[in-house]
N, C-alpha and C positions, 0 to 999 in steps of 0.2 A: 504494500500500500504506500502511496505517496501523498503527502499533504504539503503543499508549497504555494508560493505566490508565483504565478506564471507571468513572465514579462517577455514580450516578443513584439517584433515588427515584421510587417509583410511587405514584399516588393514584387511588382510585376516585372517579369524578365522576358527578354526576347530570345536569348541564347543560353539555355540551361546547360548545354554541353561545355561551353566555355567556362561557365561557373563551376561545374563539377571538376573540370581539369585543373582549375585554379585551386580548388580545395585540396585535391590530391597532391598538387605540387607543394602545397603548404604543409603537408604531412598530416592532414586531417584523417581521423579514424572513421571508416565506414561502419556506422552502427546498424544501419538497415539498408540492404540493397533495394533497388526499385521494387516496391511491393504494392499491390492493389489493396486499398483500404475501403471497407464498406461500413458505413455509419448509419445508425438509427438515432434520430433526435426525438426525445419524448417531452410531452407537456401535458398539462391538464386540459380538459375540453375547453375551458375558458381562457387558456393560454396565459396562466399566471406567471409561469417561469419566463416566458418571452417578455411579458410586460415589465418584469423586474430585472430584465437583462441577465438572467441566469440560464444555465444550460445543463441538461441531463442527457447523457449520450451512452450508447453501446457501440463499441468499435470492434471490428474483426479485421485483423491483418495477419501477422504471424502468430498472434495470440488474440484473446478476447479480453476486453477491458470495459469496466463501468466507470464513467467519469462525471463528476459534478463540477461546474465552473460558476463562481460567483460573478456579480456584476463588476464590470471594468471601471477603474477610476478615471473619469474624464480629464482630470487635471494632469495626468501623466503624458509624457511624450510618446510612449509606446503603450500597447495593450498591457494592462496591469490588473490581474484578477486572481483570486484564490482558486486553486485547483485541487480536488480530491480525486484520486484514481486508485482503483484496485483491479488486479487481474482476476478473471473468473474462468471457471473450467467449462461452463455450459451456457452459451449465449442464449439459446432458445428458452432455457429455464429462467434465466435472468429477465428476459423479455416478458415471460409469462408472469413473473412476480411483479414487475413494474405495472403491467396492465391490470393485474388483480388489485393493485393499490390505487387504481384510478387514472394512471397515466396512459397516454396513447401515442403511437408513432405519428408525428405530423410531417416529417420529411425524411427521405432517404438520400444520402449523398455519397459520392465516390471520389476517390483521388488515387493517383499513383504517387508514392513518396519514397525518396532516397534521403537518408538521414546521416549526417556527419557530426563528429565531435572534435572540437579543437579547443583544448584547455577546458574552461568551464562554460563554453558557449556551444550550443547545438545549432547546426544549420541544416534546414530541410529544403530539398528541391522538390517541388510539388507540380504535378500535372493535373489540373482540374479540367472538367468538361468545358470551361470557358476561358482557359488560358494557363500559362505556366508562371509559377511564383517561387519566391525564396522566402522562407520564414527564418528569422534569426531569434533564438531564445537565449537569454543570458541572465546573470544574477542582478544586473542593474542596467539602466539606460546607457550608461557610458560604455559598458562592454559590448552592448549591441551596436552602438554607433561605431565603435572602433572596428568591429568585424565588418560592418557594412562598407566602411571606407577601404579596409584591407581587400575586400572582394571587388572593389571598383563600383560599388552601388551608390547611387545618388540618395543621400540621406533624406533629402526633401521630397523624394518620390515615395516615401514609406506610407503605409496605411495601418491604422489600428483596427480596422473593421474585420470581422470574421468572414469566412467564406459564405456563410448563410446570409449575412447582412448584405454582402455584395450581390448575392443571388436575388435577394428580395428587391434590391434597388434596380437590378437589371430587368427583372420581371415587370416592374412598374414602368421602366423606360421603354421597353420594347413590346409591352403587352403580351408577354409569354403566358400561356394558359396551362402550363404543367407545373406540378408541385415538387417533383424530385430532381435533385441535382445529380444526374447520372449521364454517362457518356452516350447512352442510347437516346436520351431525351434531347441532347444537344447535337445529335448527328445531323450534318448538313448546315448547321448554323455557323456563321463566321463572326465571332465576337472579338472586338478590339479593346485595347486598354482604355481609350476614352469612353467606351460603352460602360465600363466599370467605374468611371470617375478616377482613373489612374493613368499613369504614363510609365513606359519602360524605365527601369532604374539602371539598366546596364548598357544604355546606348553609347556611353563614352568608352566602352571597352574596345 
């Protein structure tokens, strides 16, 4: 089980291969090779968790985990929120327990993730159905910013928004009528960084 304050920043990237090669040349340890993640987000029928900016999630990648995230501190330069996470042995039973308690799945989402560790900072390279991103998680804002500069990423291009908030904003902008953030749902759609309210952070590389 982990109980921590999650501090991270997200960047839209145009060339993930260059970023990963840079991480490897820096001696970063590959914690997780490219792996498909499947996520289930839960809430009450009246969406109390979403309204209070909290998150309850089941994730399946190389293991299964149950995660709770508290509301983010809007005063911080990066996403700053409490995270409780525990590995579980049976995702289907965990889902049944949550549903028996009155929670329901309100969105399913997928991504491919490669994760690297360099010192006390974790760098994830994500392929989402609507684009490619880099997430940098560290013990404080300064360590996250230093890593961003080291990787050649524009600090001012960062975002504190979660993937699901970006998805909600995109649905409103483009009038998308599907609920799940999956590769199948986005098949044939061409989504750009401006559609997400972002810009590539690695254009200077």
